[in-house]
Phi, psi and omega in degrees: 000133178206131177203161174241147183210147178289139188305317182294324177294318178296316182295319181296313180296315180295325180299324179287313188279326186291337181290343175284332185283126178289147182293326180243126181225133175279341177255109187306321185296335181285349175276354186257158170251136177270128179247124178239124180249125177197154179062235183249023181193184178233155171237141179242135181232134175224151181206155170240018182081342176256333180220141178228142178230136176238126179236132179247139179214156182287145178201159176269097184270120177257338177213110181294157179165185182205151175198178175232139180225159179303122188294310185292326179294313180296322178296317180296322177297311181299322181295327185266354176285154181295146180300132178085002182291147172272125184250129177252129177242126187225123178274119181244136178059015175079346183226013178223128177256119179263125181249121180237138174208112184061236180265004180269142178217131178231142176239121184247140176287138182248158171241151185300130180295338180294338180272355183285126183287133177251127180289127184295139179266078178290164182297129177241093190286338184262118184227136176201167178240145180223139180299140182304320181295323180289320178295321178300318180296315180301317182290309187297324184276354182242328194292337180298337183266002179297135180286145174252007180278110187293335180292332176257063189302331182290351176258003184274038180190185177258127178275115183248124183200165174267123185240155176267125177232179182300330182266008180111194181290141177223153170272119189240136175247131182227138174218145178205149174243013181092341178256326177218158182223139176238132177229123180222142185218166178206175179296150183284124178293153177301128179099350184264353189304319184266012184291149176283161173288127184231155177246110181273122185299152182304316182295321178296317178302317181296315182292320178296319181298323178298318182291328182298325182300334184249021188221141172233145182120199182263143173259123179276127181241132174232140183208159173229195178289340187240342184220161176219147179229130176250122182247120175256185183298316184236004183223147177228127175248124176243133186218146168288152176264160177289125182274086181193176180250120178288136183295162178287088186293337183298337182289339182261000177267106183290149181243351185250015180293117190252356177266119187247122176250127178231131182199173179293121186295316184295316179295321179299310182297317180295322179293317177300318180298318182294309185291332181287351176301327182286332186296129184251346182274168183294331184284340180048052185286146176227139180258132177253122177250117184254133172218180187304116178053032181213137175234125177248129177252139181212149176224131175242121179236124179301332184268322190254337182122212183228159175219141179223146173205144179244142179226142172286139182209160175267107182205126184234005181273187181297150177289140173194171183238147179211148181244147178222158167288120187295325180292318178297319180296317180291327176301317180290315181298332179292341180275346184285125182272327183280176179284327186250145178234145178244137175238130179252116186243159177237297179205172187297346183247002183254151180298148180253138177261131180241132183232149176263119182295340179271348185220092182290345182273004178242139182214142181229145178235133180232127178281139178281172176218158180284136178230000000 
């Protein structure tokens, strides 16, 4: 195998595939990226057995072939080469990849490509396309609420399904960690109507999101009960789905909250950020005291002192107090696109619904805490 490739093209492709590779592997071959050179380009494949990514890019191939090399090492080499350099990769003696660029030369140990695991392409009967911008919106407005608690593995991803709403069927993305919940929806793409409800793992969501930033157009999605595939112009991500049952999230979305707080989202978020500076505990709790057209934020810390701030707000219900985790509250406020945000409250121990006045298809739920 022998080919030449422009350094930036090599770096971009490696940047996509190497992030799938775990830093520590008990199976040596999983630390490697498989490089296949043929025709007028190369394809790179990386996997951790749960997710696989294939990226194709143009290159000057003088001798077709394939091998596997340490992914992170090759990425670091490409990253440190000068911008615009022509890089030559040459497989010698079947087990050494020589990388040359200008006066630099690196020799990397290879492992046999026959040992590289290939994720089986089982039948994926449900196929549809979604605009990259729409997929980006679904991911961005939901992923902050994905749980990182491994014992509740069924919450470690985004639940994607077709749901019935007042306006008809919608494609809905839901994520929750038990403390906050994000629900965002859009019209159902052609071909998605009969799809099963699936849980897309957090790592897969992260890798797909990276590719969207450099892509315009439609993303082709194919899925079954156990796997999902995202196809971009030059990259394909195939992933196992989380084998579990997502809880009935509709039960935690209150419908009778009658106290409505409406205010400037940016000012609200900045005020929460300021007063939470005093908070020294892990929960970073902040107390909200509501009275007629007034919101008072306060934090009391035995170690650091106190913080108070008042904000004008639209609120006409009974006065009461409620506490929240300030970080969770700011995470939700960061998703609001419009100038104004609405919070629907019931009492100090019941979940609060937060809505973006500019985006009726997004809804957030935040559990209160004692302060």
